[in-house]
C-alpha positions in Angstrom: 195.7 147.8 113.7 196.7 145.7 116.9 196.4 149.1 118.6 192.6 149.0 116.9 191.6 145.6 118.2 193.1 146.8 121.9 191.2 149.8 122.1 188.7 147.9 121.0 188.5 145.4 123.8 189.7 148.0 126.3 185.9 149.7 125.2 183.9 147.0 125.1 185.6 145.0 128.5 187.1 142.0 129.2 185.9 138.7 128.8 183.6 137.4 131.6 184.5 134.1 133.3 182.2 132.2 132.2 181.7 128.0 131.6 181.7 127.3 127.4 180.1 123.8 127.6 180.4 124.1 123.1 184.4 122.9 123.8 185.0 125.0 120.8 188.3 127.3 121.0 186.3 130.1 119.4 183.3 130.9 118.0 183.1 132.5 113.8 181.0 133.9 111.6 180.3 130.9 109.8 179.6 129.0 113.6 176.9 131.8 114.4 175.2 131.9 111.1 174.9 128.0 110.9 173.2 127.8 114.3 171.4 130.7 113.2 169.6 129.0 110.2 169.9 125.5 111.5 170.9 124.2 114.7 171.1 120.7 113.9 173.0 121.3 111.1 175.3 123.0 113.8 175.1 120.5 116.0 176.4 118.1 113.0 178.9 119.9 111.8 180.8 121.1 115.2 179.2 118.9 118.0 179.3 115.6 116.4 182.5 117.1 113.7 180.8 115.0 110.8 182.1 116.1 107.5 179.4 117.2 104.8 180.1 115.2 101.7 182.2 117.8 99.2 180.4 119.8 96.7 181.6 120.6 93.5 181.1 124.5 94.2 183.7 124.2 97.2 186.0 122.7 94.6 185.4 125.9 92.6 185.3 128.4 95.3 188.4 127.1 96.8 190.2 126.9 94.1 189.5 130.3 92.5 189.8 131.8 96.3 193.5 130.3 96.0 194.5 131.7 92.6 193.3 135.2 93.5 195.2 134.8 97.1 198.6 134.1 95.0 198.0 137.7 93.4 197.2 139.6 96.2 199.7 138.2 98.5 202.7 139.4 96.3 200.7 142.2 95.4 201.2 143.6 99.2 205.1 144.5 98.3 205.0 144.7 94.6 202.1 146.9 94.0 201.7 145.0 90.5 199.5 142.2 89.5 201.0 138.7 88.4 200.4 137.6 84.8 196.7 137.0 84.2 198.2 133.0 83.1 200.0 132.7 86.1 196.2 132.8 88.3 194.9 131.0 85.7 197.2 128.4 85.9 196.9 128.6 89.9 192.9 127.9 89.9 193.7 124.7 87.7 196.1 123.6 90.0 193.9 124.2 93.0 191.0 122.5 91.3 192.7 119.3 90.4 194.5 119.4 93.9 191.4 119.7 95.8 189.6 117.2 93.9 192.8 114.6 94.5 192.8 115.0 98.2 188.9 115.0 98.7 188.3 111.6 100.8 184.9 111.1 99.6 183.0 111.4 96.3 182.5 115.1 94.9 178.9 116.2 94.3 179.0 117.7 91.4 175.2 117.9 91.4 174.6 117.2 87.8 178.1 119.5 86.6 180.5 117.9 85.1 183.9 118.8 86.2 186.3 119.3 83.3 183.6 122.2 81.9 183.5 123.4 85.7 187.3 123.9 85.7 187.3 125.4 82.1 184.8 128.1 83.2 186.3 128.7 86.7 189.8 129.7 84.4 187.7 132.7 82.2 186.2 133.5 85.9 189.6 133.8 87.6 191.0 136.0 84.3 187.9 137.8 84.7 188.3 139.0 87.9 192.1 139.3 87.5 191.9 141.2 84.5 188.9 143.7 85.6 188.8 144.1 89.1 192.4 143.4 90.6 194.0 146.2 89.1 192.3 148.5 91.5 192.6 146.3 94.7 195.7 147.8 96.4 196.1 145.6 99.5 197.9 145.7 103.0 197.0 141.6 104.1 195.7 139.0 102.3 193.9 136.2 104.6 194.6 137.7 108.0 193.8 136.4 111.3 192.1 138.2 113.9 190.8 137.2 117.1 189.0 139.4 119.5 187.2 139.0 122.7 183.9 140.3 123.3 181.8 141.2 126.8 179.6 138.2 127.4 180.7 136.2 124.7 182.3 133.5 126.3 184.5 132.3 123.8 186.8 134.4 121.3 185.6 135.9 118.1 187.7 134.2 115.0 188.2 135.6 111.7 190.2 135.5 108.9 190.0 138.3 106.4 190.3 138.4 102.6 191.9 140.8 101.4 192.0 144.1 103.1 193.3 147.5 102.2 193.7 150.8 103.8 190.6 151.9 103.8 187.9 148.7 103.6 187.7 145.0 104.3 187.1 142.8 100.9 185.1 139.6 100.4 185.1 137.6 97.9 182.3 135.1 96.8 181.4 133.2 93.7 177.5 132.9 93.1 175.3 131.0 90.3 174.5 134.6 88.7 174.0 138.2 89.0 174.2 139.4 93.0 173.4 142.8 93.1 172.7 143.3 97.2 174.2 141.6 100.4 172.6 138.3 101.2 170.9 138.1 104.2 173.3 135.4 105.8 176.5 137.7 104.7 175.3 140.5 107.0 176.3 138.5 110.1 180.1 138.3 108.9 180.4 141.9 107.3 179.4 143.4 110.9 181.5 141.5 112.8 184.3 142.3 111.0 183.4 145.9 110.7 183.5 145.7 114.6 187.0 144.1 114.3 188.8 146.6 111.9 186.5 149.6 112.0 186.2 149.5 108.0 183.4 149.2 105.9 182.9 146.1 104.0 182.2 145.2 100.5 181.5 142.3 98.3 182.9 141.6 95.0 180.9 138.4 93.5 182.3 136.1 90.7 179.4 135.0 88.5 179.6 131.8 87.1 177.3 132.9 83.9 178.2 131.4 80.2 179.9 135.2 80.0 182.1 135.4 83.1 180.5 138.4 84.9 181.9 140.1 88.2 179.8 142.5 90.5 181.4 144.9 93.2 180.3 147.9 94.9 181.3 150.0 91.5 178.4 148.5 89.5 176.2 147.7 92.2 176.1 149.8 95.5 174.0 147.2 97.4 177.4 145.4 97.7 178.5 147.5 100.4 178.1 147.5 104.0 179.7 151.5 104.9 181.0 151.5 108.8 178.0 152.5 111.1 178.8 152.3 115.4 175.0 151.9 115.3 175.2 148.6 113.0 178.3 147.2 115.0 176.2 147.6 118.4 173.3 145.8 116.5 175.8 143.1 115.5 177.7 142.6 118.8 174.0 142.1 120.4 173.2 139.9 117.8 176.3 137.8 118.3 176.1 137.9 122.2 172.0 136.7 121.8 173.8 134.1 119.7 176.3 132.7 122.0 173.9 132.6 124.7 171.4 130.3 122.7 174.1 128.0 122.0 174.9 127.2 125.4 171.0 127.4 126.3 170.4 124.4 123.7 173.9 122.9 124.5 172.7 122.4 128.6 169.1 121.5 127.6 170.1 118.7 125.4 173.3 118.4 124.8 175.1 116.9 122.0 173.6 113.5 121.1 169.8 114.6 121.3 168.4 116.4 117.8 168.1 119.9 118.1 165.9 122.5 116.4 165.8 122.2 112.6 165.4 124.4 109.7 162.2 122.7 108.2 160.9 126.5 107.7 163.8 127.5 105.4 163.7 124.7 102.9 166.0 126.4 100.4 168.9 125.8 103.4 167.7 122.1 103.7 168.2 121.4 100.0 172.1 122.4 99.8 172.8 120.9 103.5 174.9 117.4 103.3 173.3 116.1 105.8 169.9 116.2 104.4 169.8 112.4 104.2 170.4 111.1 107.8 168.7 114.2 109.5 165.9 113.2 111.9 163.9 116.2 110.8 163.5 114.3 106.9 163.7 111.0 108.1 
């Protein structure tokens, strides 16, 4: 895979000399997506380094991620899944430890931690039983960093699960998901740029009866590799990086940046809303 990245960088050209005023060592799909959704949210998170109040959904998602990482990491060599009880226990322990490690009060949004933990254990077991047997990873949480032309900072990514033929991103959701969500597409395109592989999403749904959706059940949860798509994504990354520089140079880190008032759904889930100048 190192040869693939070297060839990609040679094809795209070296990183051009440029000043990078945001004082971050790298960019990521998360940063780029957040900036495109709400520049003010990006300012609070990445320039002022303010932490959002932790949400119960993030506690759940992190524990779910940790449990399956434990299984897939050892499966690279063993080619066998762990007993289901091991991943259930891994979820429960990770859930408890994330609560204990939180420095701020967790926003459970009306949910009860004990019930969420029990439901999460069942959902982990469902994915492990239904999907894990057909996934043979070659890498888990693989770190990739690449320079792209006319982007004044390297792009950094950690791939959830990589097989010989695809990259798999795992998500948890409240209900059924049958299509790639718009705010996932930039991430998927960046991963295609880096790996030359199609991207699949595996979505564990937090329904009363646990459900798991993958491209095998919902073909819309995959983006096949396409040179045209990656070219479009490269242009989007370049444009977004230029906008970041322009806003930083115009306003600096301490002045209010444009907000997401036209995307109220995003504001409803933003931990910075209580102090956001667009809402106060």
